[in-house]
C-alpha positions in Angstrom: -43.2 -12.1 3.7 -44.3 -15.2 5.5 -44.1 -18.9 4.7 -47.7 -19.1 3.4 -46.8 -16.4 0.8 -44.0 -18.4 -0.9 -44.3 -18.3 -4.7 -44.0 -22.0 -5.2 -47.1 -22.5 -3.1 -49.1 -19.7 -4.8 -48.3 -20.6 -8.4 -48.1 -24.4 -8.2 -45.0 -24.7 -10.4 -43.7 -28.1 -9.4 -40.2 -27.5 -10.7 -39.7 -24.7 -8.1 -39.7 -27.5 -5.4 -36.7 -29.1 -7.0 -34.4 -26.2 -7.7 -30.6 -26.5 -8.3 -28.7 -23.9 -6.2 -25.2 -23.0 -7.4 -24.1 -21.0 -4.4 -24.2 -21.7 -0.7 -21.6 -21.8 2.1 -20.2 -23.6 5.0 -20.4 -20.8 7.7 -19.2 -22.2 11.0 -18.5 -19.7 13.8 -14.8 -19.5 14.7 -15.1 -21.1 18.1 -16.3 -24.3 16.3 -13.5 -24.4 13.8 -11.0 -26.6 15.8 -12.8 -29.9 15.5 -13.5 -29.9 11.7 -10.3 -28.0 10.6 -7.6 -28.8 13.1 -4.7 -26.8 14.5 -4.4 -24.4 11.6 -7.8 -23.0 12.6 -6.3 -21.6 15.9 -3.4 -20.1 14.0 -5.8 -18.3 11.8 -8.0 -17.1 14.7 -4.9 -15.8 16.5 -4.0 -13.8 13.4 -7.3 -12.5 12.2 -10.0 -12.9 14.9 -10.2 -9.2 15.9 -11.0 -8.1 12.4 -13.5 -10.9 11.7 -15.7 -9.7 14.5 -16.6 -6.5 12.5 -18.7 -8.2 9.8 -22.2 -7.8 11.3 -24.5 -10.7 10.1 -21.5 -12.1 8.2 -19.3 -12.2 11.2 -17.9 -15.6 12.0 -17.1 -14.5 15.5 -20.2 -15.6 17.4 -19.3 -17.0 20.8 -23.0 -16.7 21.8 -23.8 -19.6 19.5 -23.8 -23.0 21.3 -24.1 -24.8 18.1 -26.3 -25.2 15.0 -29.6 -25.3 16.8 -31.9 -22.8 15.1 -35.3 -24.2 14.2 -35.6 -25.1 10.6 -38.6 -23.2 9.3 -39.4 -21.2 6.1 -38.8 -18.0 8.0 -35.5 -19.0 9.4 -34.0 -20.4 6.2 -35.1 -17.5 4.0 -34.7 -14.6 6.4 -32.0 -15.6 8.9 -28.4 -14.8 7.8 -25.0 -15.7 9.2 -23.5 -18.6 11.2 -26.7 -18.7 13.3 -28.8 -19.8 10.4 -29.9 -23.4 10.4 -27.5 -25.8 8.7 -24.8 -23.1 8.4 -22.4 -25.3 10.5 -23.9 -28.7 10.9 -24.2 -30.3 7.5 -26.3 -33.2 8.8 -29.0 -30.6 8.9 -28.4 -29.0 5.5 -30.6 -31.4 3.5 -33.6 -30.6 5.7 -32.9 -26.8 5.2 -32.8 -27.5 1.4 -36.2 -29.3 1.6 -37.7 -26.2 3.1 -36.1 -24.1 0.4 -37.3 -26.4 -2.4 -33.7 -27.1 -3.4 -32.8 -30.5 -4.7 -29.1 -30.1 -5.1 -26.8 -27.4 -3.8 -23.2 -26.4 -4.4 -21.3 -25.5 -1.2 -18.4 -23.1 -1.0 -16.1 -22.6 1.9 -16.4 -20.2 4.9 -13.2 -21.0 6.7 -11.2 -21.4 3.5 -12.9 -18.3 2.0 -11.2 -16.3 4.7 -7.9 -18.0 3.8 -8.5 -17.0 0.2 -8.7 -13.4 1.2 -5.5 -13.7 3.2 -3.7 -15.2 0.2 -5.1 -13.4 -2.8 -6.0 -9.9 -1.6 -2.8 -7.7 -1.5 -4.7 -5.5 1.0 -5.4 -8.3 3.5 -2.7 -7.2 5.9 -4.5 -3.9 6.3 -7.9 -5.5 6.3 -6.9 -7.9 9.1 -5.2 -5.0 10.9 -1.8 -6.8 10.8 0.2 -3.6 10.1 2.4 -3.0 13.2 1.1 -6.1 14.9 3.6 -8.4 16.6 3.2 -11.2 14.1 5.6 -12.9 11.8 3.5 -15.0 9.4 3.8 -16.1 5.8 0.3 -15.3 4.6 0.4 -17.5 1.6 1.9 -20.5 3.4 -0.8 -20.2 6.1 -3.5 -19.9 3.5 -2.4 -23.1 1.7 -2.7 -25.0 5.0 -6.1 -23.5 5.5 -7.1 -24.7 2.0 -5.8 -28.2 2.8 -7.8 -28.3 6.0 -10.9 -27.3 4.2 -10.4 -30.0 1.5 -9.9 -32.6 4.2 -13.2 -31.5 5.8 -14.9 -31.5 2.5 -13.8 -35.0 1.7 -14.8 -36.3 5.1 -18.2 -34.6 5.0 -18.9 -35.8 1.4 -18.1 -39.4 2.4 -20.4 -39.1 5.4 -23.3 -37.5 3.7 -22.9 -38.5 0.1 -22.7 -36.2 -2.9 -26.2 -36.6 -4.4 -27.7 -33.5 -2.8 -24.8 -31.5 -1.3 -21.7 -30.9 -3.4 -18.9 -29.4 -1.4 -16.1 -27.9 -3.5 -12.4 -28.6 -3.0 -10.2 -25.6 -3.4 -7.3 -26.4 -5.7 -4.6 -23.7 -5.7 -1.4 -25.5 -6.6 1.4 -23.1 -7.6 2.7 -25.6 -10.2 0.9 -27.8 -12.7 2.1 -30.8 -10.8 0.7 -29.5 -7.5 -2.6 -28.5 -9.1 -3.0 -31.9 -10.8 -2.1 -33.7 -7.6 -4.7 -31.7 -5.6 -7.4 -32.3 -8.1 -6.6 -36.0 -8.6 -6.7 -36.5 -4.8 -10.0 -34.6 -4.4 -11.7 -36.4 -7.3 -10.5 -39.8 -6.1 -11.9 -39.2 -2.7 -15.4 -38.3 -4.0 -15.4 -34.5 -4.5 -17.7 -33.5 -7.4 -16.6 -29.8 -7.9 -13.2 -28.1 -8.0 -12.8 -24.4 -7.2 -9.8 -22.5 -8.6 -8.8 -18.9 -8.1 -10.4 -16.5 -10.5 -8.0 -13.5 -10.2 -4.7 -15.4 -10.4 -3.5 -17.5 -13.4 -3.9 -21.2 -12.5 -0.5 -22.7 -11.6 1.0 -19.3 -12.7 0.2 -19.7 -16.4 -2.4 -18.7 -18.9 -5.5 -20.9 -18.5 -5.2 -21.5 -22.3 -1.6 -22.8 -22.0 -1.5 -26.3 -23.3 0.6 -27.4 -20.3 -2.7 -27.1 -18.3 -4.6 -29.4 -20.7 -4.1 -32.5 -18.4 -5.8 -30.6 -15.6 -8.8 -29.6 -17.8 -8.9 -33.1 -19.2 -8.9 -34.7 -15.8 -12.0 -32.6 -14.7 -13.8 -33.0 -18.0 -13.3 -36.8 -18.1 -14.4 -37.2 -14.5 -17.5 -35.0 -15.1 -16.3 -32.7 -12.4 -17.0 -29.0 -13.0 -14.5 -26.2 -12.5 -16.0 -23.3 -10.6 -14.8 -19.8 -9.7 -16.2 -17.6 -7.0 -15.9 -14.1 -5.5 -13.1 -13.9 -2.9 -10.0 -14.7 -5.0 -10.5 -12.0 -7.6 -8.7 -9.1 -5.9 -5.2 -10.0 -7.0 -6.1 -9.5 -10.7 -5.0 -5.9 -10.4 -1.3 -5.1 -9.9 -2.3 -1.9 -7.9 -4.8 -1.7 -5.1 -4.9 2.1 -5.4 -8.0 2.3 -7.6 -10.4 2.5 -4.7 -8.0 3.5 -1.9 -8.7 6.6 0.3 -12.0 7.5 -1.5 -14.8 8.2 1.0 -17.4 7.0 -1.5 -15.7 3.6 -1.6 -15.6 2.9 2.1 -17.1 -0.6 2.6 -20.5 -0.7 4.3 -21.0 -2.1 7.8 -20.9 -5.8 7.7 -18.6 -6.4 4.8 -17.0 -9.9 4.7 -13.7 -11.3 3.5 -15.3 -12.6 0.3 -17.3 -9.5 -0.7 -16.3 -6.0 0.2 -19.6 -4.2 -0.3 -18.7 -0.8 -1.8 -19.5 0.7 -5.2 -16.2 0.4 -6.9 -15.4 -3.1 -5.7 -18.9 -4.4 -6.7 -18.9 -2.7 -10.1 -15.5 -4.1 -11.0 -16.0 -7.7 -10.0 -16.6 -8.8 -13.6 -13.1 -8.1 -14.7 -11.8 -11.3 -13.2 -14.2 -13.8 -14.8 -14.3 -11.8 -18.1 -10.5 -12.0 -18.2 -10.3 -15.7 -17.4 -13.0 -16.6 -20.0 -11.4 -14.4 -22.7 -8.2 -16.5 -22.3 -10.0 -19.8 -22.1 -12.4 -19.4 -25.0 -10.2 -17.6 -27.4 -7.3 -19.9 -26.4 -9.3 -23.0 -27.4 -9.7 -24.6 -24.0 -13.3 -25.5 -24.6 -12.5 -26.5 -28.2 -9.9 -29.0 -26.9 -12.1 -30.1 -24.0 -15.7 -29.9 -25.1 -17.0 -31.7 -22.1 -15.4 -29.3 -19.6 -18.0 -27.6 -17.4 -17.2 -24.2 -16.0 -19.2 -22.2 -13.4 -18.9 -18.5 -12.5 -20.5 -17.9 -9.1 -21.3 -14.7 -7.2 -19.4 -12.5 -9.6 -22.5 -11.0 -11.2 -23.9 -11.7 -14.7 -24.3 -8.3 -16.4 -21.1 -8.9 -18.2 -22.1 -12.2 -20.0 -23.9 -10.7 -23.0 -21.3 -8.0 -23.7 -18.5 -10.7 -23.3 -20.2 -12.8 -26.0 -20.5 -9.9 -28.4 -16.9 -8.8 -27.7 -15.5 -12.3 -28.3 -17.3 -12.7 -31.6 -16.3 -9.3 -32.8 -12.6 -9.9 -32.1 -12.7 -13.5 -33.5 -13.8 -11.9 -36.8 -11.0 -9.4 -36.6 -8.3 -12.1 -35.8 -9.7 -15.0 -37.8 -6.3 -16.4 -38.8 -4.8 -17.0 -35.3 -8.2 -18.3 -34.1 -8.7 -20.6 -37.1 -8.7 -23.7 -34.7 -12.0 -22.6 -33.2 -14.8 -24.5 -35.0 -17.6 -22.3 -33.5 -18.1 -18.6 -32.8 -16.7 -17.9 -29.4 -20.1 -17.0 -28.0 -21.2 -20.6 -28.6 -18.5 -22.0 -26.3 -19.8 -19.5 -23.7 -23.3 -20.8 -24.2 -22.3 -24.4 -24.2 -19.7 -24.7 -21.5 -20.2 -21.9 -19.0 -22.9 -21.2 -16.4 -23.2 -17.9 -14.4 -25.2 -16.8 -11.4 -26.7 -13.3 -11.3 -27.1 -11.5 -8.0 -30.7 -11.3 -6.7 -30.8 -7.6 -7.5 -29.8 -7.9 -11.2 -32.3 -7.5 -14.0 -31.9 -11.0 -15.3 -35.1 -10.6 -17.3 -33.4 -7.9 -19.4 -30.4 -10.1 -19.9 -32.6 -12.9 -21.2 -34.6 -10.5 -23.5 -31.4 -9.0 -24.9 -29.5 -12.3 -25.4 -32.0 -15.2 -25.8 -29.1 -17.2 -27.4 -27.5 -17.2 -23.9 -30.6 -18.5 -22.1 -28.7 -21.6 -21.0 -26.0 -19.6 -19.2 -27.9 -17.9 -16.3 -28.6 -20.0 -13.2 -30.2 -19.6 -9.8 -28.2 -19.3 -6.6 -29.1 -18.4 -3.0 -25.7 -17.7 -1.4 -27.1 -19.3 1.8 -26.6 -18.2 4.5 -24.7 -15.1 3.5 -26.4 -11.7 3.7 -25.4 -10.8 0.1 -27.8 -13.5 -1.1 -30.8 -11.4 0.1 -33.9 -12.6 1.9 -36.4 -14.7 0.0 -34.1 -14.6 -3.1 -36.0 -17.3 -4.8 -39.2 -15.3 -4.8 -37.3 -12.2 -6.0 -36.1 -14.1 -9.1 -39.6 -15.6 -9.7 -41.1 -12.1 -9.6 -38.3 -10.8 -11.9 -39.0 -13.5 -14.5 -42.8 -13.3 -14.3 -43.0 -12.3 -18.0 -41.4 -15.5 -19.2 -42.9 -18.9 -19.8 -42.5 -21.8 -17.4 -39.9 -23.4 -19.8 -37.6 -20.4 -19.3 -38.1 -20.4 -15.6 -37.3 -24.1 -15.4 -34.1 -23.5 -17.3 -33.1 -20.8 -14.9 -34.0 -22.6 -11.7 -33.3 -26.2 -12.6 -31.9 -27.3 -16.0 -29.1 -24.8 -16.4 -27.7 -25.5 -13.0 -27.9 -29.3 -13.6 -25.0 -28.8 -16.0 -22.8 -27.8 -13.1 -24.4 -30.3 -10.6 -25.3 -33.3 -12.8 -26.9 -36.3 -11.2 
């Protein structure tokens, strides 16, 4: 596919030039980490650098890159992947990249801190980073928390420099107590951050997300109009055992797997357990009843589970009507009102919309720029997939639904 074949040019749908993109990444190569992220970057490199070089297009180890210098063209932004893609590292160039993509506003997740999430939340990270038997003595979680803090400092500085109108960089809040979680979120919001990411596989601050002790955190974000978002990469710790896919030849990751997304059949097919679990607790536990303005985004964790989750929640709400008497709507309505989810480019989102038209507000576009998992020319793939729907439905998917997470 070449630039002249882009769908927005062929079909003349003006809204496809102003898309809301709920998934992109900072993807700086490791040799450029020191300036934006400080001394902790070198500690992380010393620990994990040898493993990070094995990730093909997703590898952050690219000493050949002299900087973010790739020409910004339709071909480069849609087909080039990895830290060499334009705007992957230098965010003063990202808005121009977005212009070529026809993206008005974009949510930005970490690259450096994403590797820290894997270190913290994946019980198998010592093996993944080949630390077994290595002459290192490191507290993985302590190091990861310093990585998160360095990312948040960079996110705040970059947001102040570039503004938050078009580029929304998340702060990663992983406090292990409610006081720590609140302090991290309050600081980020006060400094201009417009989206808060929390882990999806671990209970926030070590408690049920529906625990009323967390209400001040949800209320803070709801009242500030700052969405809570979860993303692939912190989901692995949901399971107490990591044996489910261990030592199975069919479940060996493909060449080029990254810290955030281990591409193998079992891992991909079980991603949905983490967001499904979290939303079961939040919705049935009344979080969105108590905080009706709370915006919640689920990114790069698939979307095939959304319809079945809605059906499951309503079924069990009918079975347990007495303990759920404080809910004033069917659970599926909270899902439709408060939650937005991004399907992968290969998912049959047209079937989801046909089966569950009452959830048409939930599904949102994302590019995963510049990660390889986002696919090439993903925007056109979604346009083709939704060709049987009217423009109003397409505009919801590409623009309106995403604006709920990235409001003006």
